[in-house]
N, C-alpha and C positions, 0 to 999 in steps of 0.2 A: 850197492845201495841205489835205490831209485830216488832221484830228487824231483820234487814237484813244486814248481813256482806257480802260485795260484792267487786269484782274487774271487771272492764270493759273489761279486756282481755279475758273473758270467754264467748263463744257464748250462753251457757246455762244460764248464768247470764243475758245476753241481753233478752232472752226469759222470765226469771223470773221477771225482772224489768218491762217489757212490760205487763205481765199478772197480776202481783201483784197489780199494781196501781188501775185498775178497781175493782178487787176483794176486796181490802181493802176499797175502797170508797163505794162499795155495802153494806158491813157489818158495815160501819162507824167505822173502826178501824184505828188509826194512825199508821204510819210506822216510825220507827227509823232507818234511813239509816246509816250504819256503814262502810265506805270505808276501805278496807284493801289492802295489797299486797299479792296476792295468792301465788306468788313465795316464799315468806317468810314462808307461811304455808307449802308448799310442802317441802321446805328445812328442816323444823323442824320436821314434823310428817308424811309426805306422799311422800317420795322419789320414791315410786313405779310409780308415774306419769312419771318421767323421764325415768325409765326403760321401760315403755310401749312405750314411744316415740322412744327410741333407738331400741327396738325390737318389733314392732307392730305385732299383729296377724291379717293377711290380712282379714280374714272373719269377725272378730270383728270390724275392722276399717271400712270395707265396710258397715256393718250394722249401725255403729255409725253415719256415714255420712248420710245414708238414714233416720235414726231416727231424726237427726237434721233437715233435709229438711222437713220431715213430720211435725215436731213441728213448724217450721218456716212458712210453708204454713198455718197451722191451726191458727197461730197468725197473719197472714197477713204481715209478715216481710220478707225482702229480706236479707238473710244471705249468705255471700260468705265463703266457707270453703274448704281448709284453705286459709286465706288471704296471700298476698305476703310476709308480715313480720309476722312470727309466730314462737315462741311466741314473744310478743312485750313487751318492757320495759314500763310499765304503771305507773311508780312512779309519774311522773309529772301530768298526768291526774288524778290520784287518790288523790294526794295532792290538785289538783284543786277542786275535789268534796268536800273536807273538807273546803277549803277556801270559796267556793261559799256558802256552807251551813252556814258558820259563817257570811257572808255578809247578807244573808237572815235574820238571827236572829238579826243582828245589825240594820237592816233597815226594820222593819216589815210593814211599810206603803207602801213600794214599792213592785211591783209584784215579787214573788219569782223566783229565777233563777236556783235552784238546779236541779229540774226535767228537765227543758229544756236543761241545760248544760249536764247533765248526759246522757240524751237521744241522744244528738248531738254527744257525744263521742262514744257511742255505734254505732250509724249510720255511723260515719266517718270510724271507723275501720272495722265493720262487714258488712257494705253494700257497702262502697266505697273503701275499702282497703287502706285507708290513714294511715300513720304511726303516731300514736298518741304519740309516744315518741318525736316527733319533735316539736320544739317551733313554727315554722311557721304554722303547722297544728292546734296546740292548740290555737294560735292567731286567726286563721280563725274560729274556733269553737266559741271562745269568741265573735267575731264580729257578728256571726250568731245569737247569743242569747242575744245580747245587754250587754255584759260585756266588760269593758275597758281592752284590752290586756296588757297594761303596768301595770295596777294595779294587774291584774292576775299574771303576771310574778313575780312581787315583792312579792305578797301574798304567792305563793307556795314556795318561798324561806325562809319564816318565820320559825324560829326554833320551835315555838309552833305548827304550822301546821305539820311539819315533825314529831314531837313527837307524835301528835295525831294519825297519820297514823300508827306509830309503836305500839302505845298503843292498837289501835283497832285490829291490827294483832296479838299481843300477847294475847289479851283477847279471841279472837275466838279460838286460840289454847288451852288456858287454860280451855275453856268451852267444849272442845271435838271436835271442828271443824277440818276439814281436806281438805276443798276446798271452792269453790265459785259457787253458792250462799249458804250460811249457814244462816238459819232462826231460830229464837227462839220465842216461845210464852211462857213467863215465863221461866222455866228451861227446857222445852221440845224443843229439837233440831230437825230440819228438813233440809234435804240437797237436793237441786236441784229444778229445775222448775217443775218437775212432782210430787212434794210433796205439791203443793200449795193447793190442795183440803184438804189435811190433816191439813194444817195450818188453813184453814177456819174452819174446824170442831173443832180444838183445841180452837180457839177464842170463838166460839159459846158455846162450852162446859164449858169454864171457866165462862161464864156469867150465867150459870145455866139455 
């Protein structure tokens, strides 16, 4: 199984989410999606991210933007960088990922909503520059994918959902992660959209 620890506030994670789905389907390997708060990871083990934002290297930033656009064109995605609100407080959206996944498990006979919801969050923020920290934006996303906004609002306030998001964030830190997306195949860790080829090889290698 491929584990993917992720936060929708990262454009590289949007790319990885988009690219991982068909890859995993091709090799018939399930994905365990593990929503996290990447800000909590940065605070705990990777504060250099904040230093880079405060004192960016112009040439490096210019190349990073070009690299992101190249990857987004290759994936067929429209990614706006930087969005109007950056960084964004993604806590409600990521609690939503956990709650929606729980609803899928609780109602296995209904069409699953996790992937449509998560994709819609990415699209809202990275393609339409909508502020996913806002309740009205999340309600619109819910309506878009067929989720009851009132049930969603109540669900993301549940103490168990909040604990699970913190537990996932603590776990990825404990396992050596420092950002989003962080992927695992067994105990082997891979970071970033551009490591998906290595993830694929690791899965096939473990099968012998």
